[in-house]
mmCIF file as gemmi writes it, N, C-alpha and C atoms, coordinates in Angstrom:
data_model
loop_
_atom_site.group_PDB
_atom_site.id
_atom_site.type_symbol
_atom_site.label_atom_id
_atom_site.label_alt_id
_atom_site.label_comp_id
_atom_site.label_asym_id
_atom_site.label_entity_id
_atom_site.label_seq_id
_atom_site.pdbx_PDB_ins_code
_atom_site.Cartn_x
_atom_site.Cartn_y
_atom_site.Cartn_z
_atom_site.occupancy
_atom_site.B_iso_or_equiv
_atom_site.pdbx_formal_charge
_atom_site.auth_seq_id
_atom_site.auth_asym_id
_atom_site.pdbx_PDB_model_num
ATOM 1 N N . MET Axp A 1 ? 13.622 70.307 -34.206 1 0 ? 1 A 1
ATOM 2 C CA . MET Axp A 1 ? 13.163 69.028 -33.71 1 0 ? 1 A 1
ATOM 3 C C . MET Axp A 1 ? 13.33 68.941 -32.191 1 0 ? 1 A 1
ATOM 4 N N . ALA Axp A 2 ? 14.443 69.487 -31.705 1 0 ? 2 A 1
ATOM 5 C CA . ALA Axp A 2 ? 14.693 69.448 -30.266 1 0 ? 2 A 1
ATOM 6 C C . ALA Axp A 2 ? 13.668 70.285 -29.499 1 0 ? 2 A 1
ATOM 7 N N . TYR Axp A 3 ? 13.261 71.408 -30.079 1 0 ? 3 A 1
ATOM 8 C CA . TYR Axp A 3 ? 12.264 72.238 -29.409 1 0 ? 3 A 1
ATOM 9 C C . TYR Axp A 3 ? 10.919 71.515 -29.314 1 0 ? 3 A 1
ATOM 10 N N . LEU Axp A 4 ? 10.571 70.796 -30.365 1 0 ? 4 A 1
ATOM 11 C CA . LEU Axp A 4 ? 9.326 70.031 -30.349 1 0 ? 4 A 1
ATOM 12 C C . LEU Axp A 4 ? 9.37 68.944 -29.278 1 0 ? 4 A 1
ATOM 13 N N . PHE Axp A 5 ? 10.5 68.253 -29.191 1 0 ? 5 A 1
ATOM 14 C CA . PHE Axp A 5 ? 10.65 67.23 -28.158 1 0 ? 5 A 1
ATOM 15 C C . PHE Axp A 5 ? 10.538 67.849 -26.768 1 0 ? 5 A 1
ATOM 16 N N . ASP Axp A 6 ? 11.18 68.983 -26.567 1 0 ? 6 A 1
ATOM 17 C CA . ASP Axp A 6 ? 11.142 69.643 -25.263 1 0 ? 6 A 1
ATOM 18 C C . ASP Axp A 6 ? 9.727 70.094 -24.913 1 0 ? 6 A 1
ATOM 19 N N . LEU Axp A 7 ? 8.991 70.559 -25.905 1 0 ? 7 A 1
ATOM 20 C CA . LEU Axp A 7 ? 7.613 70.986 -25.671 1 0 ? 7 A 1
ATOM 21 C C . LEU Axp A 7 ? 6.744 69.813 -25.23 1 0 ? 7 A 1
ATOM 22 N N . VAL Axp A 8 ? 6.834 68.707 -25.947 1 0 ? 8 A 1
ATOM 23 C CA . VAL Axp A 8 ? 6.036 67.526 -25.601 1 0 ? 8 A 1
ATOM 24 C C . VAL Axp A 8 ? 6.473 66.962 -24.257 1 0 ? 8 A 1
ATOM 25 N N . ASN Axp A 9 ? 7.76 66.944 -24.003 1 0 ? 9 A 1
ATOM 26 C CA . ASN Axp A 9 ? 8.274 66.453 -22.729 1 0 ? 9 A 1
ATOM 27 C C . ASN Axp A 9 ? 7.795 67.338 -21.578 1 0 ? 9 A 1
ATOM 28 N N . GLY Axp A 10 ? 7.728 68.627 -21.8 1 0 ? 10 A 1
ATOM 29 C CA . GLY Axp A 10 ? 7.227 69.546 -20.779 1 0 ? 10 A 1
ATOM 30 C C . GLY Axp A 10 ? 5.77 69.302 -20.448 1 0 ? 10 A 1
ATOM 31 N N . TRP Axp A 11 ? 4.976 68.994 -21.465 1 0 ? 11 A 1
ATOM 32 C CA . TRP Axp A 11 ? 3.565 68.671 -21.214 1 0 ? 11 A 1
ATOM 33 C C . TRP Axp A 11 ? 3.447 67.449 -20.323 1 0 ? 11 A 1
ATOM 34 N N . ASN Axp A 12 ? 4.236 66.431 -20.627 1 0 ? 12 A 1
ATOM 35 C CA . ASN Axp A 12 ? 4.18 65.206 -19.829 1 0 ? 12 A 1
ATOM 36 C C . ASN Axp A 12 ? 4.668 65.447 -18.409 1 0 ? 12 A 1
ATOM 37 N N . ASP Axp A 13 ? 5.731 66.21 -18.26 1 0 ? 13 A 1
ATOM 38 C CA . ASP Axp A 13 ? 6.25 66.49 -16.925 1 0 ? 13 A 1
ATOM 39 C C . ASP Axp A 13 ? 5.255 67.297 -16.101 1 0 ? 13 A 1
ATOM 40 N N . ALA Axp A 14 ? 4.611 68.257 -16.734 1 0 ? 14 A 1
ATOM 41 C CA . ALA Axp A 14 ? 3.623 69.066 -16.019 1 0 ? 14 A 1
ATOM 42 C C . ALA Axp A 14 ? 2.453 68.204 -15.554 1 0 ? 14 A 1
ATOM 43 N N . ALA Axp A 15 ? 1.995 67.324 -16.416 1 0 ? 15 A 1
ATOM 44 C CA . ALA Axp A 15 ? 0.883 66.446 -16.039 1 0 ? 15 A 1
ATOM 45 C C . ALA Axp A 15 ? 1.273 65.519 -14.897 1 0 ? 15 A 1
ATOM 46 N N . ASN Axp A 16 ? 2.477 64.992 -14.943 1 0 ? 16 A 1
ATOM 47 C CA . ASN Axp A 16 ? 2.931 64.102 -13.87 1 0 ? 16 A 1
ATOM 48 C C . ASN Axp A 16 ? 3.077 64.846 -12.551 1 0 ? 16 A 1
ATOM 49 N N . SER Axp A 17 ? 3.602 66.058 -12.59 1 0 ? 17 A 1
ATOM 50 C CA . SER Axp A 17 ? 3.769 66.802 -11.343 1 0 ? 17 A 1
ATOM 51 C C . SER Axp A 17 ? 2.422 67.215 -10.757 1 0 ? 17 A 1
ATOM 52 N N . ILE Axp A 18 ? 1.469 67.56 -11.605 1 0 ? 18 A 1
ATOM 53 C CA . ILE Axp A 18 ? 0.134 67.916 -11.119 1 0 ? 18 A 1
ATOM 54 C C . ILE Axp A 18 ? -0.539 66.699 -10.498 1 0 ? 18 A 1
ATOM 55 N N . ALA Axp A 19 ? -0.467 65.571 -11.167 1 0 ? 19 A 1
ATOM 56 C CA . ALA Axp A 19 ? -1.109 64.357 -10.652 1 0 ? 19 A 1
ATOM 57 C C . ALA Axp A 19 ? -0.532 63.946 -9.307 1 0 ? 19 A 1
ATOM 58 N N . THR Axp A 20 ? 0.772 64.07 -9.155 1 0 ? 20 A 1
ATOM 59 C CA . THR Axp A 20 ? 1.416 63.658 -7.907 1 0 ? 20 A 1
ATOM 60 C C . THR Axp A 20 ? 0.958 64.502 -6.729 1 0 ? 20 A 1
ATOM 61 N N . VAL Axp A 21 ? 0.982 65.822 -6.879 1 0 ? 21 A 1
ATOM 62 C CA . VAL Axp A 21 ? 0.616 66.667 -5.737 1 0 ? 21 A 1
ATOM 63 C C . VAL Axp A 21 ? -0.875 66.647 -5.452 1 0 ? 21 A 1
ATOM 64 N N . VAL Axp A 22 ? -1.696 66.398 -6.467 1 0 ? 22 A 1
ATOM 65 C CA . VAL Axp A 22 ? -3.144 66.325 -6.235 1 0 ? 22 A 1
ATOM 66 C C . VAL Axp A 22 ? -3.507 65.013 -5.55 1 0 ? 22 A 1
ATOM 67 N N . LEU Axp A 23 ? -2.939 63.91 -6.016 1 0 ? 23 A 1
ATOM 68 C CA . LEU Axp A 23 ? -3.27 62.611 -5.419 1 0 ? 23 A 1
ATOM 69 C C . LEU Axp A 23 ? -2.774 62.48 -3.985 1 0 ? 23 A 1
ATOM 70 N N . THR Axp A 24 ? -1.665 63.136 -3.655 1 0 ? 24 A 1
ATOM 71 C CA . THR Axp A 24 ? -1.168 63.097 -2.277 1 0 ? 24 A 1
ATOM 72 C C . THR Axp A 24 ? -1.803 64.179 -1.41 1 0 ? 24 A 1
ATOM 73 N N . ARG Axp A 25 ? -2.697 64.955 -2.009 1 0 ? 25 A 1
ATOM 74 C CA . ARG Axp A 25 ? -3.432 66.021 -1.322 1 0 ? 25 A 1
ATOM 75 C C . ARG Axp A 25 ? -2.537 67.111 -0.738 1 0 ? 25 A 1
ATOM 76 N N . VAL Axp A 26 ? -1.425 67.351 -1.399 1 0 ? 26 A 1
ATOM 77 C CA . VAL Axp A 26 ? -0.551 68.453 -1.001 1 0 ? 26 A 1
ATOM 78 C C . VAL Axp A 26 ? -1.151 69.775 -1.466 1 0 ? 26 A 1
ATOM 79 N N . LEU Axp A 27 ? -1.678 69.783 -2.696 1 0 ? 27 A 1
ATOM 80 C CA . LEU Axp A 27 ? -2.33 70.964 -3.251 1 0 ? 27 A 1
ATOM 81 C C . LEU Axp A 27 ? -3.692 70.573 -3.805 1 0 ? 27 A 1
ATOM 82 N N . ARG Axp A 28 ? -4.579 71.554 -3.879 1 0 ? 28 A 1
ATOM 83 C CA . ARG Axp A 28 ? -5.852 71.346 -4.559 1 0 ? 28 A 1
ATOM 84 C C . ARG Axp A 28 ? -5.594 71.361 -6.067 1 0 ? 28 A 1
ATOM 85 N N . PRO Axp A 29 ? -6.485 70.763 -6.858 1 0 ? 29 A 1
ATOM 86 C CA . PRO Axp A 29 ? -6.251 70.713 -8.31 1 0 ? 29 A 1
ATOM 87 C C . PRO Axp A 29 ? -6.031 72.083 -8.955 1 0 ? 29 A 1
ATOM 88 N N . VAL Axp A 30 ? -6.821 73.063 -8.574 1 0 ? 30 A 1
ATOM 89 C CA . VAL Axp A 30 ? -6.668 74.396 -9.168 1 0 ? 30 A 1
ATOM 90 C C . VAL Axp A 30 ? -5.313 74.994 -8.797 1 0 ? 30 A 1
ATOM 91 N N . GLN Axp A 31 ? -4.9 74.831 -7.553 1 0 ? 31 A 1
ATOM 92 C CA . GLN Axp A 31 ? -3.6 75.341 -7.129 1 0 ? 31 A 1
ATOM 93 C C . GLN Axp A 31 ? -2.466 74.666 -7.892 1 0 ? 31 A 1
ATOM 94 N N . ALA Axp A 32 ? -2.575 73.369 -8.091 1 0 ? 32 A 1
ATOM 95 C CA . ALA Axp A 32 ? -1.528 72.628 -8.799 1 0 ? 32 A 1
ATOM 96 C C . ALA Axp A 32 ? -1.422 73.075 -10.251 1 0 ? 32 A 1
ATOM 97 N N . VAL Axp A 33 ? -2.552 73.284 -10.906 1 0 ? 33 A 1
ATOM 98 C CA . VAL Axp A 33 ? -2.535 73.722 -12.306 1 0 ? 33 A 1
ATOM 99 C C . VAL Axp A 33 ? -1.958 75.125 -12.422 1 0 ? 33 A 1
ATOM 100 N N . ILE Axp A 34 ? -2.344 76.01 -11.527 1 0 ? 34 A 1
ATOM 101 C CA . ILE Axp A 34 ? -1.818 77.377 -11.553 1 0 ? 34 A 1
ATOM 102 C C . ILE Axp A 34 ? -0.316 77.379 -11.306 1 0 ? 34 A 1
ATOM 103 N N . LEU Axp A 35 ? 0.142 76.605 -10.346 1 0 ? 35 A 1
ATOM 104 C CA . LEU Axp A 35 ? 1.571 76.532 -10.054 1 0 ? 35 A 1
ATOM 105 C C . LEU Axp A 35 ? 2.349 75.958 -11.234 1 0 ? 35 A 1
ATOM 106 N N . ALA Axp A 36 ? 1.838 74.915 -11.858 1 0 ? 36 A 1
ATOM 107 C CA . ALA Axp A 36 ? 2.512 74.32 -13.018 1 0 ? 36 A 1
ATOM 108 C C . ALA Axp A 36 ? 2.563 75.303 -14.183 1 0 ? 36 A 1
ATOM 109 N N . ALA Axp A 37 ? 1.474 76.014 -14.422 1 0 ? 37 A 1
ATOM 110 C CA . ALA Axp A 37 ? 1.448 76.995 -15.508 1 0 ? 37 A 1
ATOM 111 C C . ALA Axp A 37 ? 2.432 78.126 -15.246 1 0 ? 37 A 1
ATOM 112 N N . LEU Axp A 38 ? 2.484 78.591 -14.021 1 0 ? 38 A 1
ATOM 113 C CA . LEU Axp A 38 ? 3.409 79.662 -13.664 1 0 ? 38 A 1
ATOM 114 C C . LEU Axp A 38 ? 4.857 79.219 -13.84 1 0 ? 38 A 1
ATOM 115 N N . MET Axp A 39 ? 5.178 78.021 -13.395 1 0 ? 39 A 1
ATOM 116 C CA . MET Axp A 39 ? 6.555 77.532 -13.51 1 0 ? 39 A 1
ATOM 117 C C . MET Axp A 39 ? 6.946 77.281 -14.967 1 0 ? 39 A 1
ATOM 118 N N . ASN Axp A 40 ? 6.011 76.814 -15.791 1 0 ? 40 A 1
ATOM 119 C CA . ASN Axp A 40 ? 6.302 76.651 -17.22 1 0 ? 40 A 1
ATOM 120 C C . ASN Axp A 40 ? 6.536 78 -17.884 1 0 ? 40 A 1
ATOM 121 N N . PHE Axp A 41 ? 5.78 79.008 -17.488 1 0 ? 41 A 1
ATOM 122 C CA . PHE Axp A 41 ? 5.951 80.362 -18.018 1 0 ? 41 A 1
ATOM 123 C C . PHE Axp A 41 ? 7.317 80.913 -17.632 1 0 ? 41 A 1
ATOM 124 N N . VAL Axp A 42 ? 7.704 80.743 -16.376 1 0 ? 42 A 1
ATOM 125 C CA . VAL Axp A 42 ? 9.009 81.212 -15.902 1 0 ? 42 A 1
ATOM 126 C C . VAL Axp A 42 ? 10.137 80.461 -16.612 1 0 ? 42 A 1
ATOM 127 N N . ALA Axp A 43 ? 9.989 79.159 -16.768 1 0 ? 43 A 1
ATOM 128 C CA . ALA Axp A 43 ? 11.021 78.359 -17.436 1 0 ? 43 A 1
ATOM 129 C C . ALA Axp A 43 ? 11.204 78.799 -18.886 1 0 ? 43 A 1
ATOM 130 N N . PHE Axp A 44 ? 10.126 79.157 -19.556 1 0 ? 44 A 1
ATOM 131 C CA . PHE Axp A 44 ? 10.229 79.63 -20.934 1 0 ? 44 A 1
ATOM 132 C C . PHE Axp A 44 ? 11.094 80.882 -21.007 1 0 ? 44 A 1
ATOM 133 N N . PHE Axp A 45 ? 10.878 81.835 -20.112 1 0 ? 45 A 1
ATOM 134 C CA . PHE Axp A 45 ? 11.656 83.064 -20.151 1 0 ? 45 A 1
ATOM 135 C C . PHE Axp A 45 ? 13.106 82.839 -19.744 1 0 ? 45 A 1
ATOM 136 N N . ILE Axp A 46 ? 13.35 81.957 -18.813 1 0 ? 46 A 1
ATOM 137 C CA . ILE Axp A 46 ? 14.732 81.635 -18.45 1 0 ? 46 A 1
ATOM 138 C C . ILE Axp A 46 ? 15.444 80.996 -19.639 1 0 ? 46 A 1
ATOM 139 N N . LEU Axp A 47 ? 14.775 80.086 -20.327 1 0 ? 47 A 1
ATOM 140 C CA . LEU Axp A 47 ? 15.357 79.448 -21.506 1 0 ? 47 A 1
ATOM 141 C C . LEU Axp A 47 ? 15.64 80.477 -22.594 1 0 ? 47 A 1
ATOM 142 N N . MET Axp A 48 ? 14.73 81.409 -22.812 1 0 ? 48 A 1
ATOM 143 C CA . MET Axp A 48 ? 14.951 82.433 -23.831 1 0 ? 48 A 1
ATOM 144 C C . MET Axp A 48 ? 16.117 83.343 -23.456 1 0 ? 48 A 1
ATOM 145 N N . LEU Axp A 49 ? 16.273 83.652 -22.182 1 0 ? 49 A 1
ATOM 146 C CA . LEU Axp A 49 ? 17.41 84.471 -21.758 1 0 ? 49 A 1
ATOM 147 C C . LEU Axp A 49 ? 18.729 83.745 -21.985 1 0 ? 49 A 1
ATOM 148 N N . LEU Axp A 50 ? 18.724 82.433 -21.816 1 0 ? 50 A 1
ATOM 149 C CA . LEU Axp A 50 ? 19.946 81.662 -22.023 1 0 ? 50 A 1
ATOM 150 C C . LEU Axp A 50 ? 20.259 81.471 -23.5 1 0 ? 50 A 1
ATOM 151 N N . LEU Axp A 51 ? 19.238 81.322 -24.332 1 0 ? 51 A 1
ATOM 152 C CA . LEU Axp A 51 ? 19.464 81.064 -25.753 1 0 ? 51 A 1
ATOM 153 C C . LEU Axp A 51 ? 19.672 82.329 -26.569 1 0 ? 51 A 1
ATOM 154 N N . LEU Axp A 52 ? 19.123 83.433 -26.121 1 0 ? 52 A 1
ATOM 155 C CA . LEU Axp A 52 ? 19.254 84.69 -26.86 1 0 ? 52 A 1
ATOM 156 C C . LEU Axp A 52 ? 20.05 85.701 -26.036 1 0 ? 52 A 1
ATOM 157 N N . PRO Axp A 53 ? 21.372 85.633 -26.116 1 0 ? 53 A 1
ATOM 158 C CA . PRO Axp A 53 ? 22.199 86.54 -25.274 1 0 ? 53 A 1
ATOM 159 C C . PRO Axp A 53 ? 22.111 87.985 -25.693 1 0 ? 53 A 1
């Protein structure tokens, strides 16, 4: 259940971070999506390294 909550929460956080940087014109939309996807991918592997010693 906790993993499901974390997955849904991650989707919401990614959407909020993309919207913020795009609306403030810090990054272009494509750059923001690529950066968010990359960071979610990295976070997944860091979490797996911590949970599976």
